[in-house]
C-alpha positions as CSV (number, residue, x, y, z in Angstrom):
1,M,0.0,0.0,0.0
2,A,2.8,2.4,0.8
3,M,4.5,3.7,-2.3
4,K,6.9,6.4,-3.7
5,S,6.1,10.0,-3.0
6,A,4.7,12.4,-5.5
7,T,4.0,16.0,-4.6
8,C,3.1,19.3,-6.3
9,S,4.9,22.4,-4.8
10,S,2.5,25.0,-6.1
11,Y,-1.2,25.6,-5.7
12,E,-1.4,27.9,-8.7
13,K,-1.8,25.3,-11.5
14,F,-5.3,24.2,-10.4
15,E,-6.5,27.1,-8.2
16,I,-10.0,28.4,-8.9
17,R,-11.0,30.2,-5.8
18,K,-9.0,32.2,-3.3
19,R,-9.5,32.6,0.4
20,N,-7.4,32.9,3.6
21,P,-8.0,30.6,6.6
22,N,-9.4,32.3,9.7
23,P,-7.1,31.2,12.6
24,K,-9.8,31.8,15.1
25,I,-12.0,29.0,13.7
26,S,-9.4,26.7,12.0
27,V,-7.8,23.4,12.8
28,L,-4.9,21.6,11.1
29,L,-5.3,17.9,10.3
30,V,-2.1,16.0,9.7
31,I,-3.3,12.8,8.1
32,D,-1.5,9.4,8.7
33,M,2.1,10.5,8.8
34,Q,3.1,7.1,10.0
35,N,6.2,4.9,9.6
36,Y,4.2,2.6,7.2
37,F,4.1,5.5,4.8
38,S,7.6,6.7,5.3
39,S,8.6,6.4,1.6
40,I,5.8,8.8,0.8
41,G,5.9,10.9,3.9
42,K,9.6,11.7,4.4
43,P,9.9,13.8,1.2
44,I,7.2,16.2,2.5
45,L,8.3,16.2,6.2
46,S,9.8,19.7,5.8
47,A,6.6,21.1,4.3
48,I,4.5,19.3,7.0
49,N,6.6,20.7,9.8
50,T,6.6,24.1,8.3
51,T,2.8,24.0,8.1
52,I,2.5,22.8,11.7
53,D,4.8,25.7,12.8
54,L,2.8,28.2,10.8
55,C,-0.4,27.0,12.4
56,R,1.0,27.0,15.9
57,R,2.2,30.6,15.4
58,S,-1.4,31.5,14.7
59,S,-2.8,29.5,17.6
60,I,-4.4,27.0,15.3
61,P,-4.9,23.6,17.0
62,V,-3.1,20.6,15.5
63,L,-4.6,17.2,15.3
64,F,-2.9,14.1,13.9
65,T,-4.7,11.0,12.5
66,R,-3.3,7.5,12.8
67,H,-4.6,4.7,10.6
68,R,-4.5,1.2,12.2
69,H,-6.4,-2.1,12.4
70,K,-6.7,-4.2,15.5
71,S,-7.8,-7.4,13.8
72,P,-9.3,-8.8,10.6
73,S,-12.7,-8.0,11.9
74,D,-12.2,-4.3,11.2
75,Y,-10.5,-4.7,7.8
76,G,-13.7,-4.2,5.9
77,V,-13.3,-3.9,2.2
78,L,-9.8,-2.4,2.6
79,G,-8.5,-5.9,3.3
80,E,-9.8,-7.2,0.0
81,W,-8.6,-4.1,-1.8
82,W,-5.1,-4.1,-0.5
83,N,-4.6,-7.9,-0.2
84,N,-4.7,-7.6,3.6
85,D,-1.5,-5.5,3.5
86,L,-2.8,-3.1,6.2
87,I,-1.4,-1.3,9.2
88,L,-1.6,-3.4,12.3
89,D,-2.0,-1.6,15.6
90,G,0.9,-2.1,18.0
91,T,3.5,-2.5,15.3
92,P,6.3,0.1,14.5
93,E,4.7,0.8,11.2
94,A,1.5,2.1,12.9
95,E,3.4,4.7,14.9
96,L,3.5,8.4,13.9
97,M,6.9,9.4,12.3
98,P,9.2,10.6,15.1
99,E,10.4,13.5,12.9
100,L,7.0,15.2,13.1
101,G,6.8,18.4,15.0
102,R,4.4,17.0,17.6
103,K,3.8,18.3,21.1
104,P,2.4,16.4,24.1
105,G,-0.9,18.2,24.0
106,D,-1.7,17.4,20.3
107,G,-4.7,15.2,19.8
108,V,-4.5,11.9,17.8
109,V,-7.5,10.6,16.0
110,E,-7.5,6.8,15.5
111,K,-9.2,5.6,12.4
112,N,-9.5,2.4,10.3
113,T,-10.7,3.7,7.0
114,Y,-9.9,6.4,4.5
115,S,-12.0,9.1,6.3
116,A,-10.9,10.7,9.5
117,F,-14.6,11.4,10.3
118,R,-16.1,7.9,10.0
119,G,-16.6,6.3,13.5
120,T,-14.0,8.6,15.2
121,G,-16.0,11.4,16.8
122,L,-13.9,13.9,14.9
123,E,-16.9,16.0,13.8
124,E,-18.2,16.3,17.3
125,R,-14.8,17.2,18.6
126,L,-14.4,19.9,16.1
127,R,-17.8,21.4,16.8
128,E,-17.0,21.5,20.5
129,M,-13.8,23.4,19.6
130,G,-15.7,25.9,17.6
131,V,-13.9,24.8,14.4
132,E,-15.4,25.9,11.1
133,E,-12.4,25.5,8.8
134,V,-10.0,22.6,8.3
135,I,-6.5,22.6,6.8
136,V,-5.6,19.2,5.4
137,T,-2.1,17.8,5.1
138,G,-0.5,14.4,5.1
139,V,-0.8,11.1,3.1
140,M,-2.1,9.8,0.8
141,T,-3.3,12.7,-1.3
142,N,-5.9,10.8,-3.2
143,L,-7.0,8.4,-0.5
144,C,-7.2,9.5,3.1
145,C,-6.6,13.2,2.5
146,E,-9.1,13.4,-0.3
147,T,-11.8,11.4,1.4
148,T,-11.4,13.4,4.6
149,T,-11.6,16.6,2.7
150,R,-14.8,15.5,0.9
151,E,-16.4,14.5,4.2
152,A,-15.4,17.7,5.9
153,F,-17.0,19.7,3.0
154,V,-20.3,17.8,3.0
155,R,-20.4,18.1,6.8
156,G,-20.3,21.9,6.5
157,F,-16.6,22.7,7.1
158,R,-14.6,25.0,4.9
159,V,-11.5,23.2,3.7
160,F,-8.0,24.3,2.8
161,F,-6.0,21.6,1.0
162,S,-2.2,21.7,1.0
163,T,-0.5,21.0,-2.3
164,D,3.1,20.7,-1.0
165,A,2.3,19.1,2.4
166,T,0.4,16.1,0.9
167,A,1.8,13.3,-1.2
168,T,0.9,10.0,-2.8
169,A,2.1,7.3,-5.2
170,S,2.4,9.3,-8.4
171,A,2.3,12.8,-9.7
172,E,-0.7,11.9,-11.9
173,L,-2.8,10.8,-8.9
174,H,-1.6,13.8,-6.8
175,E,-2.6,16.3,-9.4
176,A,-5.9,14.5,-10.2
177,T,-6.9,15.1,-6.6
178,L,-5.8,18.7,-6.6
179,K,-7.9,19.3,-9.7
180,N,-10.9,17.7,-8.0
181,M,-10.4,19.5,-4.7
182,A,-10.1,22.9,-6.4
183,Y,-13.2,22.3,-8.5
184,G,-15.6,21.2,-5.8
185,F,-14.3,20.9,-2.3
186,A,-11.3,23.0,-1.1
187,Y,-9.2,26.1,-1.4
188,L,-5.6,25.1,-2.4
189,V,-2.7,26.4,-0.4
190,D,1.0,25.6,-0.1
191,C,3.4,26.7,2.7
192,E,4.1,30.1,1.2
193,R,0.4,30.8,0.4
194,L,-0.5,29.7,3.9
195,R,2.2,31.9,5.5
196,D,1.0,34.9,3.5
197,G,-2.7,34.2,4.3
198,L,-2.2,33.7,8.0
199,S,-0.1,36.9,8.1
200,K,-2.9,38.8,6.5
201,S,-5.5,37.3,8.8
202,A,-3.4,38.2,11.9
203,A,-2.9,41.8,10.6
204,A,-6.6,42.1,9.7
205,N,-7.5,41.0,13.2
206,V,-5.2,43.6,14.7
207,C,-6.7,46.3,12.4
208,H,-10.3,45.2,13.4
209,F,-9.6,45.5,17.1
210,R,-7.6,48.7,16.8
211,S,-10.3,50.5,14.8
212,D,-12.7,50.0,17.7
213,L,-10.4,50.6,20.7
214,H,-10.9,54.4,20.7
215,M,-14.7,53.8,21.0
216,R,-14.8,50.7,23.2
217,H,-12.4,50.6,26.2
218,N,-13.3,47.1,27.0
219,T,-10.6,45.2,28.9
220,R,-11.3,41.9,27.1
221,D,-11.1,43.6,23.7
222,I,-7.9,45.3,24.6
223,I,-6.3,42.0,25.7
224,Q,-7.4,40.3,22.5
225,F,-6.0,43.1,20.5
226,L,-2.6,42.8,22.3
227,E,-2.6,39.1,21.7
228,Y,-3.0,39.6,17.9
229,L,-0.4,42.4,17.9
230,T,2.0,40.1,19.7
231,L,1.4,37.4,17.1
232,V,2.2,39.8,14.3
233,L,5.4,41.1,15.8
234,I,6.9,38.1,17.5
235,H,6.3,35.7,14.6
236,N,7.7,38.1,12.0
237,Y,4.4,38.7,10.2
238,D,4.4,41.7,7.9
239,V,3.7,44.7,10.2
240,T,3.4,46.9,7.1
241,L,0.1,45.3,6.4
242,I,-1.2,47.0,9.6
243,L,0.4,50.3,8.9
244,E,-0.7,50.5,5.3
245,T,-4.3,49.4,5.8
246,P,-6.6,52.3,5.0
247,S,-8.9,51.7,8.0
248,L,-6.1,52.4,10.3
249,L,-5.9,55.9,9.0
250,A,-9.5,56.6,10.0
251,E,-10.4,59.3,12.4
252,G,-9.6,58.3,16.0
253,S,-7.1,55.5,15.2
254,S,-4.0,57.4,14.2
255,G,-3.2,58.3,17.8
256,A,-3.5,54.6,18.9
257,K,-1.1,53.7,16.0
258,R,1.5,56.1,17.3
259,D,1.1,54.8,20.8
260,V,1.5,51.2,19.8
261,F,4.5,51.6,17.5
262,K,6.4,54.4,19.2
């Protein structure tokens, strides 16, 4: 089942619609980056870890999925399809790759089919977290990543699908999925596109809070504004996006700008 990696480094070839993720309502799913898929997963480890880091900087929760089977009773049709060459729980192949940028608090969703939603409680978990947008990375592009994306979409989640942090057995299969995702299910991103989009989202959130501060001296709002400002500054997001945004030049906000950046 595990095969050679094939990736596409750019989202532009198949992109149809453009949108930036909203960090406040997003989650990152890292699909099945396990030792069993090391031949496919290792070439995209850098992109995976970059995506994880970008999401952590924006306070986006990170969830990992782990595909495993406990016995032939849960093989289902996958056993027939893959000649029973499946990932057995408790084996080294079932473990997540140690090179992943994981942290102790990261959740792991256990699954035994292509979809991360089927029989896992993932949807309920995301609803409880207030998640409305899902960023999909991992392996395999055309199997578990694509199936999870389709299910997320039909369950009402907005999906962002990574083109350089996903991989599968061939470039042809990888690109076929990207074409389908862009047409009917997901916004395409890569690491650079995601970095730019999250930067703009963070800057926009700063702008939004700052434009209201001179009218609403609410402690909670001020604290949230400072959190976004810290995100922009500490994580090297583009501060010029804040300074150049026309709304920041509106009456009543220029003084706040001088106070913040002096």
